[in-house]
C-alpha positions as CSV (number, residue, x, y, z in Angstrom):
1,X,-37.1,-25.8,30.8
2,X,-38.8,-23.5,28.5
3,X,-36.0,-21.0,28.5
4,X,-33.6,-23.5,26.8
5,X,-36.0,-24.9,24.3
6,X,-37.9,-23.3,21.4
7,X,-35.7,-20.2,21.5
8,X,-32.1,-19.4,20.6
9,X,-30.4,-20.3,23.9
10,X,-30.7,-23.8,22.7
11,X,-27.3,-24.5,21.3
12,X,-25.2,-22.4,23.7
13,X,-26.8,-23.6,26.6
14,X,-26.6,-27.3,25.6
15,X,-22.9,-27.0,24.8
16,X,-22.4,-25.7,28.5
17,X,-24.4,-28.5,29.8
18,X,-22.4,-31.2,27.8
19,X,-19.3,-29.5,29.1
20,X,-20.6,-29.7,32.6
21,X,-21.4,-33.5,32.4
22,X,-18.0,-34.1,31.0
23,X,-16.2,-32.1,33.8
24,X,-18.1,-34.3,36.4
25,X,-17.0,-37.4,34.6
26,X,-13.4,-36.2,34.5
27,X,-13.4,-35.8,38.2
28,X,-13.6,-39.7,38.3
29,X,-11.4,-40.4,35.2
30,X,-9.3,-37.7,33.8
31,X,-9.5,-39.4,30.3
32,X,-13.5,-39.2,30.2
33,X,-15.0,-37.5,27.2
34,X,-18.6,-37.5,25.9
35,X,-18.6,-39.3,22.4
36,X,-21.1,-38.1,19.8
37,X,-23.5,-40.6,18.1
38,X,-23.5,-40.0,14.4
39,X,-27.1,-40.6,14.2
40,X,-27.4,-39.5,10.6
41,X,-25.9,-42.8,9.5
42,X,-28.5,-44.6,11.3
43,X,-31.4,-42.4,10.2
44,X,-33.2,-45.0,8.0
45,X,-33.1,-47.8,10.5
46,X,-32.4,-46.2,14.1
47,X,-33.3,-49.3,15.9
48,X,-30.6,-51.3,13.8
49,X,-27.9,-48.8,15.2
50,X,-24.6,-50.6,16.7
51,X,-25.0,-47.9,19.5
52,X,-28.2,-49.7,20.7
53,X,-26.5,-53.1,21.2
54,X,-25.6,-54.8,24.4
55,X,-21.9,-53.7,24.0
56,X,-22.9,-50.1,24.1
57,X,-25.9,-48.4,25.5
58,X,-28.4,-51.2,25.1
59,X,-31.6,-51.2,23.3
60,X,-35.4,-51.1,23.7
61,X,-37.1,-51.6,27.0
62,X,-40.5,-51.9,25.5
63,X,-41.7,-49.5,27.9
64,X,-40.1,-50.7,30.8
65,X,-36.6,-51.2,32.2
66,X,-33.6,-51.3,29.7
67,X,-32.5,-54.8,29.8
68,X,-28.9,-54.7,28.6
69,X,-26.0,-52.2,27.7
70,X,-24.3,-49.7,29.7
71,X,-27.3,-48.8,32.0
72,X,-28.9,-52.0,32.3
73,X,-30.1,-52.5,36.0
74,X,-29.4,-48.7,36.9
75,X,-31.6,-47.1,39.3
76,X,-32.3,-43.4,38.4
77,X,-32.7,-40.8,41.2
78,X,-34.8,-38.2,39.3
79,X,-37.5,-37.0,39.2
80,X,-38.2,-40.2,41.6
81,X,-36.5,-43.6,42.1
82,X,-37.1,-45.7,38.9
83,X,-35.3,-47.8,36.4
84,X,-34.0,-46.3,33.1
85,X,-36.9,-46.8,30.6
86,X,-37.0,-46.8,26.9
87,X,-40.0,-47.4,24.5
88,X,-39.2,-47.2,20.7
89,X,-41.8,-45.2,19.0
90,X,-42.9,-48.2,16.6
91,X,-42.8,-51.2,18.7
92,X,-39.6,-53.1,17.9
93,X,-38.5,-50.4,15.3
94,X,-38.4,-46.7,15.5
95,X,-39.7,-44.3,12.6
96,X,-36.9,-42.9,10.4
97,X,-35.0,-40.0,11.5
98,X,-34.1,-37.0,9.4
99,X,-31.5,-37.8,6.7
100,X,-28.0,-36.5,6.3
101,X,-29.0,-35.1,2.9
102,X,-31.6,-32.9,4.7
103,X,-29.3,-31.9,7.6
104,X,-26.6,-31.1,5.1
105,X,-29.5,-28.9,3.2
106,X,-30.3,-27.1,6.4
107,X,-26.7,-26.3,6.9
108,X,-26.5,-24.7,3.5
109,X,-29.6,-22.7,3.3
110,X,-29.7,-20.9,6.9
111,X,-27.1,-18.6,7.7
112,X,-28.8,-17.0,10.8
113,X,-28.9,-18.8,14.3
114,X,-32.7,-18.5,14.7
115,X,-33.5,-20.4,11.4
116,X,-30.7,-22.8,11.7
117,X,-31.6,-23.5,15.3
118,X,-35.3,-23.8,14.6
119,X,-34.7,-26.3,11.7
120,X,-32.5,-28.5,13.7
121,X,-34.5,-28.4,16.9
122,X,-37.9,-29.2,15.3
123,X,-36.3,-32.0,13.3
124,X,-33.4,-34.3,14.3
125,X,-33.4,-33.2,17.9
126,X,-36.9,-34.1,18.6
127,X,-37.1,-37.1,16.3
128,X,-34.2,-38.8,18.3
129,X,-35.8,-38.3,21.6
130,X,-39.3,-39.4,20.6
131,X,-37.9,-42.4,18.8
132,X,-36.1,-43.6,21.8
133,X,-39.0,-42.8,24.0
134,X,-39.2,-43.8,27.7
135,X,-36.9,-41.3,29.7
136,X,-35.7,-39.9,26.5
137,X,-39.3,-38.4,25.8
138,X,-39.5,-36.7,29.2
139,X,-38.3,-33.7,31.3
140,X,-35.6,-36.2,32.7
141,X,-34.2,-37.2,29.4
142,X,-30.8,-36.7,30.6
143,X,-31.0,-39.8,32.6
144,X,-30.3,-41.7,29.4
145,X,-26.8,-41.8,28.3
146,X,-28.3,-41.6,24.7
147,X,-29.2,-37.9,25.7
148,X,-25.4,-37.0,26.0
149,X,-24.5,-38.9,22.8
150,X,-27.3,-37.2,20.8
151,X,-26.7,-33.7,22.2
152,X,-22.9,-34.1,21.4
153,X,-23.8,-34.9,17.8
154,X,-26.0,-31.9,17.6
155,X,-23.2,-29.8,19.0
156,X,-21.0,-31.1,16.5
157,X,-23.2,-30.1,13.6
158,X,-23.4,-26.4,15.3
159,X,-19.5,-26.5,15.3
160,X,-19.3,-27.5,11.7
161,X,-22.0,-24.8,10.8
162,X,-20.0,-22.3,12.9
163,X,-16.7,-23.1,10.9
164,X,-18.6,-22.1,7.6
165,X,-18.5,-18.4,8.6
166,X,-20.8,-18.5,11.4
167,X,-18.3,-18.5,14.2
168,X,-19.8,-15.5,16.0
169,X,-23.2,-15.6,14.6
170,X,-25.8,-15.3,17.6
171,X,-28.7,-13.2,16.4
172,X,-31.6,-15.0,17.9
173,X,-34.3,-14.5,20.5
174,X,-34.7,-15.9,23.9
175,X,-38.1,-17.0,25.6
176,X,-39.5,-13.6,26.2
177,X,-38.6,-12.5,22.7
178,X,-35.5,-10.4,23.7
179,X,-32.4,-10.5,21.8
180,X,-29.7,-13.3,22.5
181,X,-26.4,-11.8,22.0
182,X,-22.9,-12.8,22.7
183,X,-23.0,-10.9,26.0
184,X,-26.4,-12.5,27.1
185,X,-26.2,-14.4,30.1
186,X,-27.2,-18.2,29.7
187,X,-30.1,-19.6,32.0
188,X,-29.0,-21.1,35.0
189,X,-25.4,-20.7,34.4
190,X,-25.2,-16.9,34.3
191,X,-22.4,-17.2,32.1
192,X,-22.0,-15.2,28.6
193,X,-23.1,-16.9,25.4
194,X,-19.7,-15.8,24.1
195,X,-17.9,-18.4,26.6
196,X,-19.3,-21.3,24.5
197,X,-18.8,-20.1,20.9
198,X,-15.2,-21.3,20.2
199,X,-14.0,-24.9,20.9
200,X,-10.6,-25.4,22.0
201,X,-10.8,-22.0,24.1
202,X,-11.4,-21.2,27.7
203,X,-13.7,-23.9,29.4
204,X,-14.8,-25.4,26.0
205,X,-11.5,-27.3,25.9
206,X,-12.6,-30.1,23.4
207,X,-13.0,-30.6,19.6
208,X,-14.7,-33.0,17.4
209,X,-13.0,-35.6,15.2
210,X,-13.0,-34.7,11.3
211,X,-14.9,-31.5,12.3
212,X,-14.3,-27.9,11.8
213,X,-10.7,-28.2,10.7
214,X,-12.1,-29.2,7.3
215,X,-13.6,-26.0,5.8
216,X,-15.1,-27.4,2.6
217,X,-19.0,-26.9,2.6
218,X,-19.4,-29.2,-0.4
219,X,-18.6,-32.7,1.1
220,X,-21.4,-34.9,2.9
221,X,-18.8,-36.3,5.2
222,X,-18.7,-33.1,7.0
223,X,-22.2,-33.9,8.4
224,X,-22.0,-37.8,8.9
225,X,-18.7,-39.7,9.2
226,X,-18.0,-41.9,6.0
227,X,-19.6,-45.3,6.1
228,X,-17.7,-47.3,3.3
229,X,-18.1,-44.8,0.4
230,X,-21.7,-43.6,1.3
231,X,-20.6,-40.1,1.8
232,X,-18.6,-39.9,-1.4
233,X,-21.6,-41.5,-3.1
234,X,-23.9,-39.0,-1.7
235,X,-21.8,-36.1,-3.0
236,X,-21.8,-37.3,-6.4
237,X,-25.6,-38.0,-6.4
238,X,-26.2,-34.5,-5.1
239,X,-24.0,-33.0,-7.6
240,X,-26.0,-34.7,-10.3
241,X,-29.1,-33.4,-9.2
242,X,-30.9,-30.6,-11.8
243,X,-29.4,-27.1,-11.1
244,X,-32.9,-25.7,-10.0
245,X,-32.9,-28.6,-7.3
246,X,-29.3,-27.7,-6.3
247,X,-30.1,-23.9,-6.2
248,X,-33.1,-24.6,-4.0
249,X,-31.9,-27.2,-1.5
250,X,-28.1,-27.0,-1.7
251,X,-27.1,-23.5,-2.8
252,X,-23.5,-23.9,-2.1
253,X,-23.4,-26.9,-4.8
254,X,-25.2,-24.7,-7.5
255,X,-23.1,-24.1,-10.6
256,X,-20.7,-27.0,-9.6
257,X,-22.4,-30.1,-11.3
258,X,-19.3,-32.0,-12.0
259,X,-17.3,-31.6,-8.6
260,X,-17.2,-34.6,-6.4
261,X,-16.5,-32.9,-3.1
262,X,-13.7,-33.0,-0.9
263,X,-11.7,-36.2,-0.4
264,X,-13.2,-38.6,2.0
265,X,-9.7,-39.2,3.9
266,X,-7.3,-37.1,2.3
267,X,-6.2,-39.8,0.0
268,X,-9.0,-40.7,-2.4
269,X,-12.1,-39.2,-3.9
270,X,-15.2,-40.8,-5.4
271,X,-15.4,-40.5,-9.3
272,X,-18.6,-42.2,-9.8
273,X,-21.9,-43.1,-7.9
274,X,-23.2,-46.8,-7.9
275,X,-26.9,-45.9,-8.1
276,X,-28.1,-49.3,-7.8
277,X,-26.8,-49.4,-4.2
278,X,-29.1,-46.4,-3.1
279,X,-32.6,-46.1,-1.9
280,X,-35.4,-43.3,-2.1
281,X,-35.4,-41.0,1.1
282,X,-37.8,-42.1,3.7
283,X,-40.3,-39.6,5.5
284,X,-39.0,-38.9,8.8
285,X,-41.2,-38.9,11.9
286,X,-43.1,-35.8,12.9
287,X,-43.1,-34.3,16.5
288,X,-46.2,-35.3,18.7
289,X,-48.6,-32.7,20.3
290,X,-47.3,-33.8,23.6
291,X,-43.7,-33.0,22.7
292,X,-44.7,-29.7,21.4
293,X,-46.7,-28.8,24.2
294,X,-44.3,-30.0,26.7
295,X,-41.5,-27.6,25.1
296,X,-43.9,-24.7,24.5
297,X,-43.1,-24.8,20.9
298,X,-44.5,-22.3,18.4
299,X,-46.8,-24.9,16.5
300,X,-46.8,-22.9,13.4
301,X,-43.1,-22.9,13.3
302,X,-43.1,-26.6,13.9
303,X,-45.6,-27.2,11.2
304,X,-43.6,-25.2,8.7
305,X,-40.4,-27.1,9.2
306,X,-42.1,-30.5,9.2
307,X,-43.8,-29.5,5.9
308,X,-40.5,-28.6,4.4
309,X,-39.0,-31.6,5.3
310,X,-41.6,-33.6,3.7
311,X,-41.4,-31.4,0.7
312,X,-37.8,-32.2,0.6
313,X,-38.2,-36.0,0.5
314,X,-40.8,-35.6,-2.2
315,X,-38.7,-33.4,-4.4
316,X,-35.5,-35.5,-3.9
317,X,-37.4,-38.8,-4.7
318,X,-39.2,-37.1,-7.7
319,X,-35.6,-36.2,-9.1
320,X,-34.7,-40.0,-8.7
321,X,-32.1,-39.3,-6.1
322,X,-31.0,-42.6,-4.6
323,X,-29.5,-42.2,-1.0
324,X,-26.7,-44.7,0.0
325,X,-27.6,-44.2,3.7
């Protein structure tokens, strides 16, 4: 467990794990594919997500068995026989997750695998696991289909970051502090990291809708799928930030105050923003001591990432930015 978390095997190993799960499903149905959950659209009110309704994967178990959705009534075999459990971290609700704007900022500011991985793993990755609770907050989180939807989305974000000139970026460290390179063997699989680096090649024969084919680094629609005109409104709001804010948090937008970003769907772009429709950014939930200990994370690194995320919220709200998400 510790050799795939808290170090830079995280992204390639989980991409391989996702493909492993998908290949098992394709033995039963050749059309099976793991969808991604665009969690950033739901970050303000995760418990209200359409994904967590009876039509899809179901909702809260309140510390007990999930009562509706895809896995209602399922008996899980690992680590021992039990029903699938969920327990949202705020009773009926969940603490807010990390915003699309913050994840977009991470993708723009960090160009090496170590810092990119660290900021995603210690933010969005953990907040979704802990928000869902139950099995999702344990070593056996993969029991919950939410795990696969969640990690497919993290993998999609990595794929998008890769398309920004990081297609072969693998310059981090493993659990023992040794370099992780393209030729390094992935834990458990024994396959080279390089075998996971390019979607649509070799065993990684899948791609994400609306993903790395669009190379612009200036459109919010690249990190979260368009929700009405929200991505375009966010683009306009970010471009309207003071230049010092764009240089600090969105360096790829610096010096480009009047751009409106890439067209949302190839046919239109947003020319103005309805500021009245947005809200200040909420503070995301923090990683718990239990979660940090379970994964063997570097506590100082976790604290640094969480402090940065809070500072981001403070400065964005201080600049009167209103998020449409």
